[in-house]
N, C-alpha and C positions, 0 to 999 in steps of 0.2 A: 262339865256341862258342855253340850254341843251347841253349835251355832243356832240350830232350829229351836232349841229350848228357850232362847231369848225372844223368839218371834211370837207374835200373837197368832191365834188360830186363823184369823183372816189372812194374815201375811203368809202363813204356811200354805193355806189353800191357794192363794194367788200364785205362790211359787210352784206348787204342784201342778196347777192348771197350765201355767206357762211352759213348764217342762213337758207336759203332755202334748200341748199343741206344737211345740217345737219338734217333737218326735213325729207328729203327724205330718208336718210340713216336710221333714226330711224323708219320710216314707213316700210322700207324693212326688217330691223331686226325684227320688230314686226310681219310682215307677215311671216317671216321664222319661228319664234317661234309658231305662230298660226298654220302654216302648219304642223310643226313637231308634235304639240300636237294633232291636228285633225287626222294626220296620225297614231299616236300611238293609238288613240281611235278607229280607224277603220282599224286596222292592219290585220284583216281577220283571226286571230288566234282562233276565236270562243269564246273568252272571252267577256262577257257582260260588258259594262261600267255602273258603278253605276249611277243612276239618279242624285244623289247629286253632283257627280263629273261633269257630263255633264251640269247640271244647273249652277254650279260654273264657269265652263269654259265659257259658253255662257254669263254669267253675267259679268265676267272680260273682255271678248272680246268686248262686247257691250259698256261697260263703257269706255274702252280704246279708242274704235273707236270714240265715241262721244266727249271725251275730246281732243283727238289728232286732230280731225276735227275742233273743235272749236278753238284750238290753231293755227292750220294752217291758217284758214280763218281770224283770227284776227291779224296774223303776216305778211301775204303776202301783196304786194302792190296792187293797184287798177287794174293794167293790168293783173296780175296773177289771181286775183279774177274774172275779166271779162272773161278770157280764160276758167276758170273752170265753170263759169255759162253758157257760150255758149255751152261748151262740154256737160254739164249736161242736158241742154235743148234738144240737139240733141239726147242724149241717152234716155231721157224721151219720146220724140216723137217716136223714134223707138219702144220702149216698148209699148206705147199706140196704135201703129199700129199693132205690131207683135202678141200680145196676142189675140185681137179680131179676127184677120185674121186667126190665127191657130185654134181658137175655132170654127169659122164659117166653115172652111174647114173640120174640124173633124166632125161637125154636119152634113155636106153634104156627109160624107162618102168618101171624097177624100184623107184624110191623117189619119194616126192612131192617137190614143189619144195623147194629148199634153204632151211633155216632156219639163219641165221647164228649164233644163240645157242649151239646145241650145239657148233658148231665153235669158237666163241670160248672157251667154258668147257673144251672138250677141249684146246685149245691151252694155256690157262692151267694146266690140270691136268698136262699133260705137262711143261711148263716147271717147274712147282713140284716135280713128282716127280723130274725130272732134277737139280734143285738139291739136293733133300734127299739123293738117292742119292750125289751127288758129295760133299756135306758128310759123310755117314756113312762113305764110303770113305776120305776124307782126314783122318780124326780121328787 
């Protein structure tokens, strides 16, 4: 018998929610550290960032991103996993439509060359909106 077998359903839910929110806080702290570090790298003071420092930062960020994502998806329940998968699917479809559309309109001379940041933030926005909608509909 495992330790969770002796807990009531409410206690298991409380433990699961606490673990979820602790991960969210860890992600926010990690995002703040990443933002502060990248802000320091691009502070605009004219000082160049050494390539070794930039490569080290990217390697640490990428490794942390992969490990925390793996931990998150192996820890959450099947409903949270489904919400994330649906939201990711909507974001992917948005991106798969936005990039060729922007490229085609640029080639036709209708819009200026493609700037990737609006597409990036649009993809993130669509993904986040799909996640929130799914969360609200499944309450």
